[in-house]
C-alpha positions in Angstrom: -41.5 85.7 -53.3 -37.9 86.5 -52.5 -35.0 84.1 -52.3 -32.9 83.8 -49.2 -29.6 82.1 -48.5 -29.1 80.3 -45.2 -25.4 80.0 -44.6 -24.8 77.3 -42.0 -21.8 77.5 -39.7 -20.2 74.8 -37.6 -21.3 76.2 -34.3 -19.0 73.7 -32.6 -20.3 70.6 -34.5 -16.8 70.1 -36.0 -15.7 69.0 -32.5 -18.5 66.4 -32.2 -18.4 62.7 -33.1 -21.8 61.5 -34.4 -22.4 57.8 -34.5 -23.4 56.3 -37.8 -26.9 55.8 -36.4 -27.2 59.5 -35.5 -25.8 60.5 -38.9 -28.4 58.4 -40.6 -31.1 59.9 -38.5 -29.9 63.4 -39.4 -30.0 62.4 -43.1 -33.5 61.1 -42.8 -34.7 64.2 -40.9 -33.0 66.3 -43.6 -34.9 64.6 -46.3 -38.2 65.0 -44.5 -37.5 68.7 -43.8 -36.7 69.4 -47.4 -39.9 67.5 -48.4 -41.9 69.6 -45.9 -40.5 72.8 -47.4 -42.1 71.9 -50.7 -41.8 74.7 -53.3 -40.0 76.9 -50.8 -36.9 74.8 -51.2 -34.6 75.8 -54.0 -31.2 74.1 -53.5 -28.5 73.4 -50.9 -25.0 72.0 -50.7 -22.4 71.3 -48.0 -19.1 73.0 -48.5 -15.8 71.1 -47.9 -13.5 72.1 -45.1 -10.5 74.2 -46.0 -10.3 76.9 -48.6 -8.4 80.1 -48.9 -9.4 83.6 -47.8 -8.0 86.2 -50.3 -7.7 89.8 -49.2 -5.5 92.8 -49.9 -3.2 91.6 -47.1 -2.6 88.3 -48.9 -3.9 84.7 -48.7 -4.7 82.6 -45.6 -6.2 79.2 -45.2 -9.6 78.9 -43.7 -9.2 77.7 -40.1 -11.5 75.0 -38.7 -13.6 76.8 -36.2 -17.1 77.3 -34.8 -17.5 80.2 -37.3 -16.5 78.4 -40.5 -19.2 78.0 -43.2 -20.2 74.4 -43.7 -22.7 74.9 -46.5 -25.8 76.8 -47.7 -29.5 76.4 -48.3 -31.5 78.6 -50.6 -35.2 79.0 -50.0 -38.1 81.2 -51.2 -40.3 83.1 -48.8 -42.5 86.2 -48.6 -40.7 87.6 -45.6 -37.5 86.9 -43.6 -39.5 85.7 -40.6 -40.7 82.7 -42.6 -37.1 81.8 -43.3 -36.3 82.1 -39.6 -39.1 79.6 -38.8 -38.0 77.2 -41.5 -34.5 77.3 -40.1 -35.6 76.5 -36.6 -37.1 73.2 -37.9 -33.9 72.2 -39.8 -32.2 69.1 -38.5 -28.8 70.8 -38.9 -30.0 73.6 -36.5 -31.1 71.0 -34.0 -27.6 69.4 -33.8 -25.9 72.7 -33.2 -25.3 74.4 -36.5 -25.5 78.2 -36.5 -27.4 79.9 -39.3 -26.9 83.3 -41.0 -29.8 84.3 -43.2 -29.5 86.8 -46.0 -31.9 88.0 -48.7 -30.6 87.4 -52.2 -31.0 90.2 -54.8 -33.7 89.7 -57.4 -32.5 89.9 -61.0 
């Protein structure tokens, strides 16, 4: 099995106001989704807003946008298509997050 990272981006959700009830439902759905992944789930974490981009041109603050990375999920799968299907069932995807999937190198 290979490991994949799913970077989730705002996709416009930073502009939305979710009620506490909806937030609780998303959290419950998340817990169920992770449980359903079983051994395929490795780890995940949200990423706080803000940050700095460092390049040869200098430093700039990360702007709040549809493209900003909000967090990551690491899963194990035999092929990338399996990860795509896992992603489509994620509650974050269902509320508008956009996912970028990349295979992680094996060590």
